[in-house]
LOPAGU-303481 format. One record per residue (C-alpha): y, x, z; chain; residue in three letters. Coordinates in Angstrom, 3 decimals. Each point is the difference from the previous one (the first is absolute). Layout:
         c2         c1         c3   mol   type
          Y          X          Z     A    ALA
...
END
This chain:
         c2         c1         c3   mol   type
     60.018     10.474     12.297     A    UNK
      0.886      0.532     -3.592     A    UNK
      1.711      3.571      0.481     A    UNK
     -0.429      3.776      1.878     A    UNK
      2.055     -0.702      3.212     A    UNK
      0.331      3.730      0.526     A    UNK
      1.780      0.995      3.464     A    UNK
     -0.414     -3.163      1.863     A    UNK
     -0.074      0.292      3.749     A    UNK
     -4.133      0.091      1.268     A    UNK
     -1.958     -3.878      0.896     A    UNK
     -1.796      0.329      2.958     A    UNK
     -3.087     -1.716      1.127     A    UNK
     -2.385      0.012      2.981     A    UNK
     -3.944     -0.303     -0.696     A    UNK
     -2.250     -1.723      3.164     A    UNK
     -3.140      2.023      0.952     A    UNK
     -1.511     -2.821     -2.009     A    UNK
      1.265      1.031     -3.212     A    UNK
      2.547     -2.919      0.167     A    UNK
      3.384      0.298     -1.678     A    UNK
      1.966     -1.376      3.311     A    UNK
      3.498      1.345     -0.659     A    UNK
      1.287      0.439     -2.745     A    UNK
      3.984     -0.118     -2.350     A    UNK
      0.283     -2.085     -2.494     A    UNK
     -0.558      2.028     -2.718     A    UNK
     -3.114      1.013      1.310     A    UNK
     -1.281     -3.597      0.802     A    UNK
      0.988     -0.628     -3.739     A    UNK
     -2.074      2.507     -1.400     A    UNK
     -2.908     -1.290      2.341     A    UNK
      0.160     -3.426     -0.950     A    UNK
      0.109      1.358     -4.172     A    UNK
     -3.736      1.803      1.339     A    UNK
     -1.119     -3.099      1.311     A    UNK
      0.466     -0.060      3.910     A    UNK
      2.005     -1.227      2.670     A    UNK
      1.799      1.293      3.469     A    UNK
     -2.556     -0.311      2.409     A    UNK
     -2.825      0.631     -2.243     A    UNK
     -1.720      3.313     -1.338     A    UNK
      2.537      1.717     -2.347     A    UNK
     -0.854     -0.610     -3.745     A    UNK
      1.116      3.423     -0.939     A    UNK
     -3.306      2.206     -0.346     A    UNK
      2.251      3.515     -0.194     A    UNK
      2.056     -0.859      3.016     A    UNK
     -2.901     -1.475      1.924     A    UNK
     -1.779      3.423     -0.790     A    UNK
      2.568      1.979      1.568     A    UNK
      0.365     -1.885      3.450     A    UNK
     -3.810      0.013      0.221     A    UNK
     -0.336      3.281     -0.541     A    UNK
      3.492      0.882      2.417     A    UNK
     -1.912     -1.880      2.403     A    UNK
     -3.162      1.434      0.454     A    UNK
      1.661      3.884     -0.405     A    UNK
      2.504     -0.999      2.097     A    UNK
      2.708      1.913     -1.493     A    UNK
      2.829     -1.293     -1.957     A    UNK
     -0.651      0.111     -3.941     A    UNK
      3.050      0.177     -2.454     A    UNK
     -1.133     -0.170     -3.705     A    UNK
      0.262     -1.674     -3.181     A    UNK
     -1.727     -3.255     -1.665     A    UNK
      0.054     -1.911     -3.063     A    UNK
     -0.240     -3.500      0.931     A    UNK
     -0.487     -3.156     -2.488     A    UNK
      3.134     -2.044     -0.176     A    UNK
     -0.556     -2.480     -3.034     A    UNK
      0.048      0.677     -3.350     A    UNK
      0.276      3.759      1.363     A    UNK
     -0.224      2.296      2.509     A    UNK
      2.547      1.293      2.469     A    UNK
     -0.069      3.662      1.591     A    UNK
      0.758     -0.321      3.700     A    UNK
      0.205      3.074      2.809     A    UNK
     -1.770     -1.078      2.936     A    UNK
      0.301      1.792      3.703     A    UNK
     -2.535     -1.569      2.144     A    UNK
      0.256      0.279      3.698     A    UNK
     -2.503     -0.734      2.556     A    UNK
      0.580     -1.195      3.503     A    UNK
     -1.788     -2.685      2.662     A    UNK
      1.041     -2.649     -1.686     A    UNK
     -1.383      1.115     -3.728     A    UNK
      1.992      1.883     -2.896     A    UNK
      3.323      0.001     -0.488     A    UNK
      1.059     -0.504     -3.742     A    UNK
      3.724      1.872     -1.754     A    UNK
     -0.188     -0.579     -3.771     A    UNK
      2.047      1.446     -2.129     A    UNK
      0.637      0.766     -3.982     A    UNK
     -0.993     -3.109     -1.643     A    UNK
     -0.028      1.155     -3.425     A    UNK
     -1.499     -2.490     -2.503     A    UNK
     -2.103      1.675     -2.662     A    UNK
     -2.704     -0.853     -3.103     A    UNK
     -3.295     -0.783      1.773     A    UNK
     -2.007      2.152     -2.028     A    UNK
     -0.619      3.309      1.804     A    UNK
     -2.433      2.950     -1.696     A    UNK
     -2.979      0.868      1.455     A    UNK
     -0.162      3.016      2.274     A    UNK
      0.141      3.433     -0.840     A    UNK
     -4.137      0.025      1.133     A    UNK
     -1.038     -2.657     -2.115     A    UNK
      2.112      0.931     -3.406     A    UNK
     -2.689      0.956     -1.757     A    UNK
     -2.399     -2.729      0.961     A    UNK
      2.909     -2.499     -0.673     A    UNK
      0.914      1.821     -3.670     A    UNK
     -3.745     -0.925     -0.637     A    UNK
      0.445     -3.468      1.213     A    UNK
      3.162     -0.776     -1.764     A    UNK
     -0.937      1.586     -3.462     A    UNK
     -0.435     -2.452     -2.639     A    UNK
      1.035     -2.662      2.080     A    UNK
      1.248     -3.371     -1.382     A    UNK
      2.723     -0.596      2.909     A    UNK
     -0.036      1.738      3.939     A    UNK
     -0.281     -2.377      3.431     A    UNK
      0.107      1.023      3.607     A    UNK
     -0.771     -1.780      2.725     A    UNK
      0.435      0.350      4.256     A    UNK
     -2.949      0.386      2.161     A    UNK
     -0.668     -3.811      0.396     A    UNK
     -0.188      0.118     -3.956     A    UNK
      2.912     -1.794     -0.642     A    UNK
      2.201      1.076     -3.216     A    UNK
      2.844      2.259      0.637     A    UNK
      0.881      1.150     -3.226     A    UNK
     -1.023     -1.198     -4.237     A    UNK
      1.087      1.639     -2.844     A    UNK
      3.444     -1.842     -1.190     A    UNK
     -1.523     -0.918     -3.220     A    UNK
     -3.635     -1.237      0.596     A    UNK
      1.073     -3.608      1.577     A    UNK
      1.653     -0.572     -4.092     A    UNK
     -2.567      1.822     -1.312     A    UNK
     -2.909     -1.623      1.379     A    UNK
      1.249     -3.451      1.663     A    UNK
      0.587     -0.172      3.338     A    UNK
      3.496      0.043      2.221     A    UNK
     -0.364      4.173      0.858     A    UNK
      3.132     -0.867      3.069     A    UNK
     -1.790     -2.822      1.118     A    UNK
     -3.013      1.857      0.499     A    UNK
      1.211      2.599      2.321     A    UNK
     -0.606     -0.453      3.396     A    UNK
     -3.032     -2.131     -0.866     A    UNK
     -4.291      0.436      0.242     A    UNK
     -1.033      1.932     -2.426     A    UNK
     -2.297     -2.837     -0.406     A    UNK
      3.102     -2.208     -0.925     A    UNK
      0.224      1.875     -3.802     A    UNK
     -3.997      0.615     -0.149     A    UNK
     -3.375     -1.314      0.093     A    UNK
     -1.880      2.566      0.933     A    UNK
     -3.717      0.548     -2.165     A    UNK
     -3.473      1.770      1.964     A    UNK
     -0.956      3.095     -1.995     A    UNK
     -3.962      0.190     -1.298     A    UNK
     -0.997      0.415      3.920     A    UNK
      1.790     -3.244      1.466     A    UNK
      2.638      2.311      1.429     A    UNK
      3.738      0.235     -0.218     A    UNK
      1.161      3.056     -0.116     A    UNK
      3.522     -0.334      1.505     A    UNK
     -1.638     -1.430      3.449     A    UNK
     -1.990      3.339      0.040     A    UNK
      3.309      2.207     -0.639     A    UNK
      1.867     -2.135      2.618     A    UNK
     -2.973      0.387      2.772     A    UNK
     -0.123      4.100     -1.194     A    UNK
      3.639      0.523     -0.489     A    UNK
     -1.162      1.642     -3.317     A    UNK
      0.604     -0.402     -3.335     A    UNK
     -1.423     -2.540     -2.419     A    UNK
     -0.848     -0.986     -3.651     A    UNK
     -1.245     -2.575     -2.319     A    UNK
      1.009     -2.610      2.126     A    UNK
     -0.340     -2.705     -2.410     A    UNK
      2.533     -3.181     -0.054     A    UNK
      1.985     -2.727     -1.586     A    UNK
      3.659     -0.754      0.113     A    UNK
      0.072     -3.932      1.607     A    UNK
      1.056     -2.233     -2.271     A    UNK
     -0.091      1.957     -3.116     A    UNK
     -3.758      1.887     -1.950     A    UNK
      1.538      3.007      0.510     A    UNK
     -2.910      2.032      1.378     A    UNK
      0.756      3.599      1.883     A    UNK
     -1.775      3.052      1.574     A    UNK
      1.574      0.812      2.909     A    UNK
      0.301      3.401      1.710     A    UNK
      1.764      1.978      2.588     A    UNK
      0.179      3.070      2.840     A    UNK
      1.090     -1.004      3.789     A    UNK
      3.754      1.604      0.531     A    UNK
      0.438      0.524      3.694     A    UNK
      3.243     -0.312      1.749     A    UNK
      2.518      3.270      1.783     A    UNK
     -2.519     -0.002      2.965     A    UNK
     -3.566     -0.239     -2.157     A    UNK
     -0.500     -3.532      0.662     A    UNK
     -1.051     -2.197     -2.940     A    UNK
      2.142     -2.378     -1.452     A    UNK
     -1.252     -1.091     -3.494     A    UNK
     -1.074      0.631     -3.123     A    UNK
      1.447      2.039     -2.714     A    UNK
     -1.617     -2.069     -3.174     A    UNK
     -0.002     -0.768     -3.341     A    UNK
     -1.146     -2.829     -2.519     A    UNK
     -1.796      0.751     -3.713     A    UNK
     -0.253     -2.730     -2.151     A    UNK
     -3.874     -0.792     -1.013     A    UNK
      0.770     -2.339     -2.770     A    UNK
      2.970      1.345     -2.219     A    UNK
      1.504     -1.694     -3.033     A    UNK
     -1.535      0.994     -3.084     A    UNK
      1.507      3.487     -1.477     A    UNK
      3.197     -0.606     -2.211     A    UNK
     -0.548     -0.007     -3.388     A    UNK
      2.286      2.552     -2.212     A    UNK
      3.480     -0.599     -0.601     A    UNK
      0.785      0.292     -4.354     A    UNK
      2.762      2.949      0.039     A    UNK
      2.551     -2.201     -0.639     A    UNK
     -0.454     -2.310      3.142     A    UNK
      1.675      3.249      1.495     A    UNK
     -2.299      1.058      3.191     A    UNK
     -3.273      1.979     -0.790     A    UNK
     -2.964     -2.270      0.866     A    UNK
     -1.428      1.862      3.279     A    UNK
      3.682      1.990      1.012     A    UNK
      1.010     -2.276      2.677     A    UNK
     -3.907     -0.413      1.602     A    UNK
     -0.192      3.872     -0.571     A    UNK
      3.360      0.185      1.677     A    UNK
     -0.560     -2.470      3.034     A    UNK
     -3.108      1.998      1.027     A    UNK
      1.240      3.607     -0.370     A    UNK
      3.169     -0.645      2.009     A    UNK
     -0.959     -3.410      2.768     A    UNK
     -1.498      2.152      2.296     A    UNK
      2.162      3.350      0.071     A    UNK
      2.836     -2.146      0.189     A    UNK
     -1.514     -2.079      2.750     A    UNK
     -0.334      3.335      1.896     A    UNK
      3.464      1.198     -0.397     A    UNK
      1.641     -2.755      1.384     A    UNK
     -2.498     -0.093      2.582     A    UNK
      0.825      3.404      0.946     A    UNK
      4.083     -0.379     -0.318     A    UNK
     -0.166     -3.172      2.049     A    UNK
     -1.421      2.182      2.440     A    UNK
      2.023      2.698      0.151     A    UNK
      3.259     -2.676     -0.218     A    UNK
     -1.706     -1.408      3.298     A    UNK
     -0.338      3.707      1.196     A    UNK
     -2.762     -1.674      1.708     A    UNK
     -1.724      4.013      0.263     A    UNK
      3.039      1.078      2.296     A    UNK
      3.718     -0.243     -0.195     A    UNK
      1.540      1.575     -3.394     A    UNK
      3.442      0.621     -1.331     A    UNK
      1.717     -3.516     -1.298     A    UNK
      0.808      1.245     -3.071     A    UNK
     -3.976      1.398     -1.049     A    UNK
     -0.706     -4.112      1.708     A    UNK
      2.206     -1.054     -2.739     A    UNK
     -1.048      1.497     -2.724     A    UNK
     -3.314     -0.921      0.901     A    UNK
      1.129     -3.190     -0.519     A    UNK
      1.803      0.163     -3.377     A    UNK
     -3.277      1.474     -1.001     A    UNK
     -1.977     -3.006      1.367     A    UNK
      2.559     -2.109     -1.754     A    UNK
     -0.571      1.706     -3.641     A    UNK
     -4.015     -0.193      0.392     A    UNK
     -0.010     -3.706      0.431     A    UNK
      2.682     -0.761     -2.953     A    UNK
     -2.726      2.241     -2.045     A    UNK
     -2.728     -2.094      1.308     A    UNK
      2.081     -3.014     -1.147     A    UNK
      0.641      1.539     -3.666     A    UNK
     -4.343      0.450     -0.128     A    UNK
     -0.284     -3.700      1.142     A    UNK
      1.903     -0.977     -2.679     A    UNK
     -1.411      2.022     -2.781     A    UNK
     -3.531     -1.121      0.959     A    UNK
      1.745     -4.267     -0.194     A    UNK
      1.984      1.238     -2.904     A    UNK
     -3.402      1.232     -2.331     A    UNK
     -2.070     -3.140      1.324     A    UNK
      2.721     -2.326     -0.967     A    UNK
      0.497      1.482     -3.323     A    UNK
     -3.954     -0.249     -0.510     A    UNK
     -0.786     -2.401     -3.109     A    UNK
     -2.318     -2.029      2.054     A    UNK
      2.140     -0.292      3.259     A    UNK
     -0.676     -3.103      1.744     A    UNK
      1.142     -1.438      3.471     A    UNK
     -2.573     -2.657      2.149     A    UNK
      1.372     -3.436      0.120     A    UNK
     -0.508     -0.328      3.567     A    UNK
      0.712     -3.003      2.140     A    UNK
      2.725      1.044      2.513     A    UNK
      3.040     -1.015      2.177     A    UNK
      3.254      2.204     -1.238     A    UNK
      1.396     -0.578      3.425     A    UNK
     -2.446      1.582      1.719     A    UNK
      0.162      2.622     -2.553     A    UNK
      3.462      0.036      0.514     A    UNK
     -0.195      0.753      3.970     A    UNK
     -2.648      2.363     -0.534     A    UNK
      2.168      1.946     -2.088     A    UNK
      2.950     -0.227      2.225     A    UNK
     -2.188      0.999      3.071     A    UNK
     -0.968      3.664     -2.318     A    UNK
      3.460      0.733     -0.224     A    UNK
      1.046     -1.073      3.785     A    UNK
     -0.136      3.941      1.105     A    UNK
      2.500      1.429     -2.982     A    UNK
      2.446     -2.804      0.795     A    UNK
      0.185      0.499      3.514     A    UNK
      0.595      3.752     -0.690     A    UNK
      2.949     -1.248     -2.832     A    UNK
      1.068     -2.271      2.699     A    UNK
     -0.424     -3.336     -2.781     A    UNK
     -1.520     -3.136      1.242     A    UNK
     -2.531     -1.567     -2.310     A    UNK
      0.390     -3.899      0.489     A    UNK
     -3.132     -0.826     -1.547     A    UNK
     -1.487     -3.612     -0.255     A    UNK
     -1.219     -1.907      2.926     A    UNK
     -3.594     -0.090      1.504     A    UNK
     -1.049     -3.357     -0.777     A    UNK
      1.733      0.033     -3.865     A    UNK
     -2.817      0.002     -2.559     A    UNK
      0.646      0.379     -4.137     A    UNK
     -3.517     -0.697     -1.698     A    UNK
     -0.101      2.232     -3.344     A    UNK
     -2.404      1.663     -2.486     A    UNK
     -0.065      3.753     -0.486     A    UNK
     -1.628      3.394      1.531     A    UNK
      0.623      0.553      3.870     A    UNK
      0.069      3.702     -0.272     A    UNK
      2.179     -0.386     -3.071     A    UNK
      2.477     -2.092      1.329     A    UNK
      0.573      1.873      3.656     A    UNK
      0.525      3.143     -2.135     A    UNK
      2.964     -2.231     -1.792     A    UNK
      1.201     -1.066      3.157     A    UNK
      0.092      3.452      1.580     A    UNK
      1.785      1.273     -3.058     A    UNK
      2.581     -2.539      0.202     A    UNK
      0.617      0.053      3.570     A    UNK
     -0.064      3.635      0.293     A    UNK
      2.344      0.394     -3.005     A    UNK
      2.307     -2.584      2.527     A    UNK
     -0.561      2.000      3.243     A    UNK
      0.829      3.183     -2.445     A    UNK
      3.473     -1.048     -1.354     A    UNK
      1.109     -1.792      3.556     A    UNK
      2.790      1.108      2.157     A    UNK
     -0.830      0.883      3.454     A    UNK
      0.209     -3.436      1.954     A    UNK
     -0.568     -2.102     -3.016     A    UNK
     -2.483     -2.581     -0.715     A    UNK
     -2.633     -0.295     -2.559     A    UNK
     -0.567     -4.113     -0.391     A    UNK
     -2.925     -1.406     -1.495     A    UNK
     -1.073     -3.504     -0.747     A    UNK
     -2.714     -1.864     -1.764     A    UNK
      0.357     -3.177     -2.036     A    UNK
     -1.624     -1.880     -2.718     A    UNK
      1.724     -0.286     -3.319     A    UNK
     -2.256     -2.479     -2.351     A    UNK
     -3.060      1.658     -0.683     A    UNK
      0.768      3.144      1.449     A    UNK
     -0.256      1.546      3.401     A    UNK
      3.221      2.357      0.660     A    UNK
      1.167      2.413      2.602     A    UNK
      3.428      1.039     -0.058     A    UNK
      0.680      3.525      1.483     A    UNK
      4.152      0.341      0.585     A    UNK
      1.582      2.774      1.644     A    UNK
      3.137      1.184      1.061     A    UNK
      0.788      3.353     -2.297     A    UNK
      2.545      0.743     -2.061     A    UNK
     -1.770     -1.842     -3.011     A    UNK
     -0.974      0.773     -3.212     A    UNK
      2.371     -0.865     -3.388     A    UNK
     -0.893     -2.369     -2.682     A    UNK
     -0.675      3.251     -2.703     A    UNK
     -2.262      1.733      2.561     A    UNK
     -2.501     -3.339      0.700     A    UNK
     -2.073      0.655     -2.617     A    UNK
     -0.014      3.278     -0.142     A    UNK
     -1.627      0.274      3.614     A    UNK
     -3.043     -1.765     -1.354     A    UNK
     -0.639      2.870     -2.773     A    UNK
     -2.358      2.907      0.396     A    UNK
      1.489      3.001      2.475     A    UNK
      3.565     -1.719      0.173     A    UNK
      2.410      0.317      2.869     A    UNK
      3.644     -1.362      0.073     A    UNK
      0.967      3.045      1.952     A    UNK
     -2.649      3.035      0.236     A    UNK
      2.034      1.700      2.019     A    UNK
     -0.786     -2.529      2.962     A    UNK
     -3.052      0.202      2.193     A    UNK
     -2.564     -1.799     -1.117     A    UNK
     -3.847      0.006     -2.142     A    UNK
     -0.848      0.777     -3.224     A    UNK
      1.608     -2.717     -2.225     A    UNK
     -3.040     -1.788     -0.788     A    UNK
     -0.422     -2.583      3.437     A    UNK
      1.534     -3.141     -1.894     A    UNK
     -1.215      1.308     -3.639     A    UNK
     -3.687     -0.292      1.384     A    UNK
      0.771     -2.739      2.479     A    UNK
      1.824     -2.448     -2.797     A    UNK
     -3.413      0.854     -2.104     A    UNK
     -2.297     -1.014      3.074     A    UNK
      1.966     -3.132      0.194     A    UNK
     -0.042     -0.942     -3.746     A    UNK
     -3.940      0.906      0.023     A    UNK
     -0.547     -2.795      3.101     A    UNK
      2.138     -2.555     -2.293     A    UNK
      3.266      0.506      2.219     A    UNK
      2.980      2.404     -0.753     A    UNK
      2.922      1.911      1.648     A    UNK
      3.376     -0.793     -0.373     A    UNK
      3.194      1.290      1.470     A    UNK
      3.643     -1.442      0.686     A    UNK
      2.601      2.128      1.106     A    UNK
      3.553      1.301     -0.423     A    UNK
      1.330      3.096      1.438     A    UNK
      1.311     -0.425      3.912     A    UNK
     -2.142     -3.166      0.311     A    UNK
     -3.738      1.446      0.299     A    UNK
     -2.735     -0.601     -1.655     A    UNK
     -2.279     -3.425     -0.659     A    UNK
     -3.607      0.996     -0.828     A    UNK
     -2.300     -3.037     -0.976     A    UNK
     -3.636      0.354     -0.323     A    UNK
     -1.954     -2.940     -1.153     A    UNK
     -3.415     -0.811     -0.603     A    UNK
     -1.882     -3.274     -1.087     A    UNK
     -0.263     -2.625      2.743     A    UNK
     -3.023     -1.185      0.791     A    UNK
     -0.098     -3.888      0.997     A    UNK
END
């Protein structure tokens, strides 16, 4: 499901006395299958299963709103569970797609603020320790595919470590349904070491529903050297800005999303829409903070990237996956490289991923509704190349050099970023021994080519 579908007819189903979904209309069958279940087996959507068990135990009809996981996001549902002699009849309406992340309940706000303060990024899990949310920028900054990790066990992302007493704090937190701190871990496939902390969260009927957590990087890169005055930004300005703004902006976005979703009860639609605008503006500011931090890094005289062996086709698929939800909401199709395609190259994985997220994200942003972003990988002599083409309105010849300059945008009146994305992306590509070029004409879309050294 790629967009909210309000006003549609209710979907019906039945759960037998053993908790098995034995009858269902197609939409419920599909949602249950995406959660890992099948018709005739125990229903795989924990929120609906919990309501059904409660209705059967109390012997009364229960009607409540729930939030269930659906692919890369969550979906708001209104569930009526009506018990009878043959099990529980279900009637489900609403079906409103929303962002996966939700803030902590009011009873945990203070603990949540403490846990999240100073965090490098945030995460959430369900009661089975499956990841349900990761900060959008975490994957590109720390070398993993955030979209691919959603729905996976937490241990798919982290290798957990013991504390001084040989225990695992997260297991104690899970067993006791309580807060834990100082769970040491390593991000799989990288050397990034983190400290995890989290508080428990509960659903609307008070049942343990998972953790709201934070990741604190243990091994941080060295403090950047100050810029000379002529370089522009003061040396530590972006770092201080990042530390000062990230946590409050995250809270603003989370609370605005919660208000927009009307999770605490009905709200006038215009107020809910205002909250959506606030969340959107907060995400824009968060992106600007990320860009300023990157800008400071790449303009340092000692800036360097790693020369890692990577599969550029795989990095491209990961970048496309990170943008699949945004593309779905915009009704834009991403035609990415086939799963068996390979393109060996040399570069730094997370920086290559950052470049491709920028290029594909721009292509999605400027594509018309119903359009397609076409991505191909190929070898060009001693270079590995990724071609990202869109069906947007194109870029005039006289603007094609300007779009790679700092703080430049072709049309500032259009919604978009800070004007730093392509500047940063090209600087990163060239630092890795490659480049970014553009070929476009008004009315014919744009074609960006990202190259890295080919690794034979």
